[in-house]
N, CA, C and O atoms as a GROMACS GRO file, in nm:
protein
  356
    1UNK      N    1   8.853  12.011  10.305
    1UNK     CA    2   9.009  12.013  10.315
    1UNK      C    3   9.050  11.879  10.278
    1UNK      O    4   9.030  11.769  10.330
    2UNK      N    5   9.130  11.927  10.151
    2UNK     CA    6   9.240  11.823  10.063
    2UNK      C    7   9.310  11.787  10.130
    2UNK      O    8   9.333  11.858  10.228
    3UNK      N    9   9.369  11.680  10.117
    3UNK     CA   10   9.502  11.619  10.204
    3UNK      C   11   9.601  11.683  10.062
    3UNK      O   12   9.570  11.710   9.946
    4UNK      N   13   9.725  11.690  10.136
    4UNK     CA   14   9.813  11.731  10.043
    4UNK      C   15   9.943  11.649  10.068
    4UNK      O   16   9.946  11.606  10.184
    5UNK      N   17  10.041  11.618  10.000
    5UNK     CA   18  10.182  11.530  10.038
    5UNK      C   19  10.265  11.576   9.947
    5UNK      O   20  10.238  11.603   9.830
    6UNK      N   21  10.404  11.591  10.022
    6UNK     CA   22  10.490  11.648   9.938
    6UNK      C   23  10.622  11.525   9.877
    6UNK      O   24  10.696  11.471   9.960
    7UNK      N   25  10.631  11.506   9.782
    7UNK     CA   26  10.731  11.394   9.715
    7UNK      C   27  10.811  11.443   9.613
    7UNK      O   28  10.827  11.560   9.578
    8UNK      N   29  10.885  11.292   9.545
    8UNK     CA   30  10.973  11.359   9.456
    8UNK      C   31  10.951  11.284   9.333
    8UNK      O   32  10.961  11.161   9.339
    9UNK      N   33  10.913  11.356   9.189
    9UNK     CA   34  10.892  11.317   9.068
    9UNK      C   35  10.979  11.214   9.016
    9UNK      O   36  11.089  11.265   9.000
   10UNK      N   37  10.981  11.064   8.975
   10UNK     CA   38  11.054  10.973   8.982
   10UNK      C   39  11.026  10.939   8.833
   10UNK      O   40  11.107  10.859   8.786
   11UNK      N   41  10.905  10.994   8.725
   11UNK     CA   42  10.855  10.948   8.598
   11UNK      C   43  10.804  11.060   8.520
   11UNK      O   44  10.729  11.104   8.607
   12UNK      N   45  10.787  11.143   8.419
   12UNK     CA   46  10.752  11.239   8.354
   12UNK      C   47  10.726  11.205   8.204
   12UNK      O   48  10.697  11.298   8.129
   13UNK      N   49  10.734  11.053   8.146
   13UNK     CA   50  10.717  11.001   8.077
   13UNK      C   51  10.542  10.997   7.982
   13UNK      O   52  10.498  10.972   7.869
   14UNK      N   53  10.504  11.032   8.088
   14UNK     CA   54  10.321  11.022   8.026
   14UNK      C   55  10.310  11.204   7.966
   14UNK      O   56  10.381  11.297   8.003
   15UNK      N   57  10.214  11.206   7.880
   15UNK     CA   58  10.149  11.342   7.877
   15UNK      C   59  10.037  11.390   7.991
   15UNK      O   60   9.929  11.344   8.026
   16UNK      N   61  10.125  11.515   8.033
   16UNK     CA   62  10.044  11.548   8.158
   16UNK      C   63   9.998  11.474   8.270
   16UNK      O   64   9.891  11.488   8.329
   17UNK      N   65  10.096  11.389   8.296
   17UNK     CA   66  10.091  11.323   8.426
   17UNK      C   67  10.242  11.285   8.501
   17UNK      O   68  10.337  11.235   8.442
   18UNK      N   69  10.239  11.317   8.626
   18UNK     CA   70  10.415  11.245   8.667
   18UNK      C   71  10.363  11.174   8.767
   18UNK      O   72  10.255  11.200   8.820
   19UNK      N   73  10.456  11.058   8.805
   19UNK     CA   74  10.470  10.999   8.888
   19UNK      C   75  10.528  11.050   9.051
   19UNK      O   76  10.646  11.081   9.038
   20UNK      N   77  10.494  11.062   9.157
   20UNK     CA   78  10.534  11.129   9.247
   20UNK      C   79  10.556  11.030   9.336
   20UNK      O   80  10.452  10.971   9.364
   21UNK      N   81  10.668  10.983   9.402
   21UNK     CA   82  10.693  10.927   9.508
   21UNK      C   83  10.694  10.977   9.652
   21UNK      O   84  10.761  11.078   9.674
   22UNK      N   85  10.628  10.920   9.750
   22UNK     CA   86  10.614  11.027   9.849
   22UNK      C   87  10.668  10.903   9.993
   22UNK      O   88  10.604  10.804  10.028
   23UNK      N   89  10.778  10.943  10.040
   23UNK     CA   90  10.846  10.852  10.163
   23UNK      C   91  10.778  10.938  10.299
   23UNK      O   92  10.768  11.052  10.343
   24UNK      N   93  10.741  10.796  10.333
   24UNK     CA   94  10.696  10.846  10.515
   24UNK      C   95  10.764  10.707  10.635
   24UNK      O   96  10.780  10.592  10.593
   25UNK      N   97  10.787  10.735  10.736
   25UNK     CA   98  10.882  10.651  10.803
   25UNK      C   99  10.753  10.618  10.914
   25UNK      O  100  10.651  10.684  10.934
   26UNK      N  101  10.794  10.506  10.969
   26UNK     CA  102  10.713  10.410  11.042
   26UNK      C  103  10.798  10.355  11.177
   26UNK      O  104  10.913  10.321  11.150
   27UNK      N  105  10.767  10.343  11.288
   27UNK     CA  106  10.856  10.243  11.369
   27UNK      C  107  10.798  10.124  11.341
   27UNK      O  108  10.678  10.110  11.314
   28UNK      N  109  10.921   9.990  11.349
   28UNK     CA  110  10.930   9.866  11.316
   28UNK      C  111  10.839   9.832  11.452
   28UNK      O  112  10.858   9.891  11.559
   29UNK      N  113  10.747   9.738  11.433
   29UNK     CA  114  10.678   9.730  11.610
   29UNK      C  115  10.709   9.637  11.683
   29UNK      O  116  10.666   9.624  11.797
   30UNK      N  117  10.819   9.530  11.607
   30UNK     CA  118  10.913   9.472  11.752
   30UNK      C  119  11.068   9.552  11.767
   30UNK      O  120  11.103   9.567  11.884
   31UNK      N  121  11.151   9.596  11.676
   31UNK     CA  122  11.239   9.615  11.670
   31UNK      C  123  11.275   9.782  11.700
   31UNK      O  124  11.387   9.828  11.721
   32UNK      N  125  11.175   9.842  11.696
   32UNK     CA  126  11.156  10.012  11.728
   32UNK      C  127  11.250  10.052  11.606
   32UNK      O  128  11.233  10.174  11.597
   33UNK      N  129  11.318  10.022  11.530
   33UNK     CA  130  11.379  10.076  11.398
   33UNK      C  131  11.238  10.187  11.311
   33UNK      O  132  11.115  10.177  11.304
   34UNK      N  133  11.340  10.287  11.259
   34UNK     CA  134  11.265  10.363  11.179
   34UNK      C  135  11.262  10.291  11.056
   34UNK      O  136  11.375  10.249  11.030
   35UNK      N  137  11.178  10.261  10.971
   35UNK     CA  138  11.144  10.187  10.836
   35UNK      C  139  11.091  10.314  10.739
   35UNK      O  140  10.984  10.372  10.756
   36UNK      N  141  11.184  10.341  10.640
   36UNK     CA  142  11.134  10.410  10.514
   36UNK      C  143  11.040  10.328  10.434
   36UNK      O  144  11.071  10.216  10.395
   37UNK      N  145  10.922  10.384  10.409
   37UNK     CA  146  10.804  10.342  10.306
   37UNK      C  147  10.778  10.419  10.206
   37UNK      O  148  10.766  10.537  10.238
   38UNK      N  149  10.764  10.394  10.083
   38UNK     CA  150  10.742  10.460   9.978
   38UNK      C  151  10.628  10.452   9.905
   38UNK      O  152  10.597  10.337   9.873
   39UNK      N  153  10.530  10.570   9.856
   39UNK     CA  154  10.433  10.523   9.788
   39UNK      C  155  10.433  10.600   9.674
   39UNK      O  156  10.488  10.710   9.675
   40UNK      N  157  10.371  10.548   9.562
   40UNK     CA  158  10.385  10.645   9.415
   40UNK      C  159  10.264  10.669   9.394
   40UNK      O  160  10.183  10.575   9.392
   41UNK      N  161  10.230  10.778   9.378
   41UNK     CA  162  10.129  10.845   9.348
   41UNK      C  163  10.108  10.883   9.170
   41UNK      O  164  10.207  10.928   9.112
   42UNK      N  165  10.015  10.869   9.113
   42UNK     CA  166  10.002  10.952   8.946
   42UNK      C  167   9.939  11.081   8.990
   42UNK      O  168   9.826  11.084   9.040
   43UNK      N  169  10.002  11.173   8.974
   43UNK     CA  170   9.958  11.344   8.930
   43UNK      C  171   9.912  11.394   8.839
   43UNK      O  172   9.933  11.327   8.738
   44UNK      N  173   9.841  11.510   8.814
   44UNK     CA  174   9.805  11.542   8.718
   44UNK      C  175   9.904  11.694   8.699
   44UNK      O  176   9.891  11.783   8.783
   45UNK      N  177   9.994  11.710   8.591
   45UNK     CA  178  10.058  11.845   8.548
   45UNK      C  179  10.000  11.876   8.420
   45UNK      O  180  10.057  11.836   8.318
   46UNK      N  181   9.891  11.945   8.412
   46UNK     CA  182   9.839  11.999   8.289
   46UNK      C  183   9.938  12.106   8.201
   46UNK      O  184   9.906  12.132   8.085
   47UNK      N  185  10.037  12.155   8.249
   47UNK     CA  186  10.163  12.212   8.190
   47UNK      C  187  10.282  12.126   8.163
   47UNK      O  188  10.389  12.182   8.138
   48UNK      N  189  10.277  12.003   8.166
   48UNK     CA  190  10.387  11.950   8.159
   48UNK      C  191  10.525  12.020   8.237
   48UNK      O  192  10.630  11.989   8.180
   49UNK      N  193  10.538  12.086   8.326
   49UNK     CA  194  10.596  12.174   8.378
   49UNK      C  195  10.726  12.086   8.454
   49UNK      O  196  10.844  12.121   8.457
   50UNK      N  197  10.669  11.969   8.511
   50UNK     CA  198  10.785  11.898   8.625
   50UNK      C  199  10.844  11.830   8.531
   50UNK      O  200  10.804  11.817   8.415
   51UNK      N  201  10.968  11.774   8.594
   51UNK     CA  202  11.115  11.717   8.518
   51UNK      C  203  11.130  11.593   8.657
   51UNK      O  204  11.095  11.612   8.773
   52UNK      N  205  11.191  11.468   8.599
   52UNK     CA  206  11.270  11.408   8.693
   52UNK      C  207  11.324  11.433   8.825
   52UNK      O  208  11.428  11.497   8.811
   53UNK      N  209  11.308  11.418   8.910
   53UNK     CA  210  11.364  11.502   9.028
   53UNK      C  211  11.312  11.624   9.108
   53UNK      O  212  11.327  11.628   9.230
   54UNK      N  213  11.272  11.689   9.062
   54UNK     CA  214  11.163  11.809   9.104
   54UNK      C  215  11.103  11.750   9.243
   54UNK      O  216  11.062  11.635   9.257
   55UNK      N  217  11.107  11.849   9.345
   55UNK     CA  218  11.008  11.762   9.431
   55UNK      C  219  10.891  11.913   9.441
   55UNK      O  220  10.907  12.034   9.451
   56UNK      N  221  10.776  11.818   9.432
   56UNK     CA  222  10.674  11.889   9.428
   56UNK      C  223  10.554  11.873   9.555
   56UNK      O  224  10.582  11.794   9.645
   57UNK      N  225  10.433  11.943   9.560
   57UNK     CA  226  10.351  11.924   9.650
   57UNK      C  227  10.232  11.852   9.582
   57UNK      O  228  10.240  11.888   9.464
   58UNK      N  229  10.147  11.786   9.593
   58UNK     CA  230  10.021  11.734   9.526
   58UNK      C  231   9.927  11.752   9.628
   58UNK      O  232   9.954  11.775   9.746
   59UNK      N  233   9.780  11.738   9.564
   59UNK     CA  234   9.700  11.760   9.668
   59UNK      C  235   9.559  11.680   9.594
   59UNK      O  236   9.536  11.666   9.474
   60UNK      N  237   9.487  11.639   9.701
   60UNK     CA  238   9.373  11.515   9.657
   60UNK      C  239   9.283  11.577   9.541
   60UNK      O  240   9.258  11.696   9.556
   61UNK      N  241   9.227  11.514   9.423
   61UNK     CA  242   9.131  11.581   9.380
   61UNK      C  243   9.014  11.460   9.360
   61UNK      O  244   8.998  11.356   9.424
   62UNK      N  245   8.937  11.513   9.244
   62UNK     CA  246   8.841  11.396   9.219
   62UNK      C  247   8.901  11.308   9.132
   62UNK      O  248   9.013  11.343   9.094
   63UNK      N  249   8.854  11.193   9.086
   63UNK     CA  250   8.948  11.084   9.002
   63UNK      C  251   8.922  11.151   8.833
   63UNK      O  252   8.815  11.177   8.780
   64UNK      N  253   9.044  11.165   8.783
   64UNK     CA  254   9.050  11.206   8.682
   64UNK      C  255   9.092  11.073   8.546
   64UNK      O  256   9.089  11.087   8.424
   65UNK      N  257   9.126  10.964   8.621
   65UNK     CA  258   9.145  10.869   8.549
   65UNK      C  259   9.131  10.749   8.619
   65UNK      O  260   9.057  10.759   8.717
   66UNK      N  261   9.183  10.631   8.599
   66UNK     CA  262   9.208  10.525   8.658
   66UNK      C  263   9.276  10.495   8.804
   66UNK      O  264   9.248  10.440   8.911
   67UNK      N  265   9.376  10.564   8.744
   67UNK     CA  266   9.472  10.544   8.854
   67UNK      C  267   9.486  10.702   8.916
   67UNK      O  268   9.553  10.696   9.019
   68UNK      N  269   9.449  10.826   8.887
   68UNK     CA  270   9.525  10.929   8.865
   68UNK      C  271   9.394  11.020   8.959
   68UNK      O  272   9.286  11.055   8.910
   69UNK      N  273   9.439  11.043   9.105
   69UNK     CA  274   9.355  11.088   9.158
   69UNK      C  275   9.426  11.234   9.246
   69UNK      O  276   9.383  11.297   9.342
   70UNK      N  277   9.489  11.242   9.204
   70UNK     CA  278   9.622  11.360   9.265
   70UNK      C  279   9.635  11.485   9.140
   70UNK      O  280   9.616  11.467   9.020
   71UNK      N  281   9.668  11.591   9.196
   71UNK     CA  282   9.698  11.723   9.106
   71UNK      C  283   9.813  11.782   9.166
   71UNK      O  284   9.828  11.775   9.288
   72UNK      N  285   9.887  11.833   9.100
   72UNK     CA  286  10.025  11.907   9.104
   72UNK      C  287   9.976  12.039   9.141
   72UNK      O  288   9.904  12.106   9.067
   73UNK      N  289  10.028  12.084   9.286
   73UNK     CA  290   9.982  12.239   9.278
   73UNK      C  291  10.101  12.284   9.266
   73UNK      O  292  10.104  12.377   9.185
   74UNK      N  293  10.222  12.253   9.322
   74UNK     CA  294  10.319  12.366   9.323
   74UNK      C  295  10.454  12.271   9.302
   74UNK      O  296  10.465  12.158   9.349
   75UNK      N  297  10.555  12.338   9.221
   75UNK     CA  298  10.704  12.302   9.244
   75UNK      C  299  10.774  12.344   9.318
   75UNK      O  300  10.821  12.456   9.302
   76UNK      N  301  10.812  12.251   9.448
   76UNK     CA  302  10.925  12.326   9.555
   76UNK      C  303  11.032  12.374   9.541
   76UNK      O  304  11.074  12.483   9.578
   77UNK      N  305  11.112  12.245   9.453
   77UNK     CA  306  11.225  12.253   9.410
   77UNK      C  307  11.268  12.197   9.285
   77UNK      O  308  11.216  12.094   9.243
   78UNK      N  309  11.350  12.250   9.231
   78UNK     CA  310  11.368  12.207   9.094
   78UNK      C  311  11.472  12.098   9.087
   78UNK      O  312  11.553  12.123   9.177
   79UNK      N  313  11.504  11.997   9.029
   79UNK     CA  314  11.621  11.895   9.005
   79UNK      C  315  11.766  11.970   8.977
   79UNK      O  316  11.791  12.039   8.878
   80UNK      N  317  11.829  11.951   9.052
   80UNK     CA  318  11.980  11.981   9.005
   80UNK      C  319  12.011  11.922   8.911
   80UNK      O  320  12.025  11.806   8.948
   81UNK      N  321  12.040  11.934   8.772
   81UNK     CA  322  12.114  11.903   8.681
   81UNK      C  323  12.284  11.898   8.664
   81UNK      O  324  12.352  11.976   8.596
   82UNK      N  325  12.319  11.817   8.721
   82UNK     CA  326  12.497  11.873   8.724
   82UNK      C  327  12.555  11.788   8.567
   82UNK      O  328  12.523  11.677   8.524
   83UNK      N  329  12.631  11.872   8.520
   83UNK     CA  330  12.675  11.822   8.393
   83UNK      C  331  12.834  11.815   8.436
   83UNK      O  332  12.905  11.905   8.481
   84UNK      N  333  12.871  11.667   8.406
   84UNK     CA  334  13.026  11.620   8.432
   84UNK      C  335  13.087  11.644   8.324
   84UNK      O  336  13.034  11.678   8.219
   85UNK      N  337  13.260  11.619   8.353
   85UNK     CA  338  13.370  11.662   8.261
   85UNK      C  339  13.323  11.577   8.149
   85UNK      O  340  13.255  11.474   8.160
   86UNK      N  341  13.375  11.643   8.018
   86UNK     CA  342  13.318  11.572   7.876
   86UNK      C  343  13.464  11.460   7.888
   86UNK      O  344  13.582  11.478   7.921
   87UNK      N  345  13.369  11.317   7.834
   87UNK     CA  346  13.446  11.210   7.865
   87UNK      C  347  13.583  11.246   7.722
   87UNK      O  348  13.553  11.299   7.615
   88UNK      N  349  13.715  11.205   7.756
   88UNK     CA  350  13.824  11.230   7.661
   88UNK      C  351  13.835  11.097   7.554
   88UNK      O  352  13.807  10.978   7.568
   89UNK      N  353  13.882  11.162   7.460
   89UNK     CA  354  13.850  11.037   7.364
   89UNK      C  355  14.015  10.992   7.316
   89UNK      O  356  14.034  10.897   7.240
   0.00000   0.00000   0.00000
């Protein structure tokens, strides 16, 4: 059983690698408030299919490099690219 996580792609500048930010919430020990914590994982993307803003599922794998131990299994939701109005000259 390999671990899986769902996160958002925050960088796709490397070849066949994406950086995925995974948020989790924990309770503050004294004040009881929910705190958001973010971890960034480097994941293998062999087809360079992911873009910044995509929501992806990553799965644990054997070490592929010094920092890369995760593989993108599927793209759950594509990033929405909104084009605003053209600037007037």
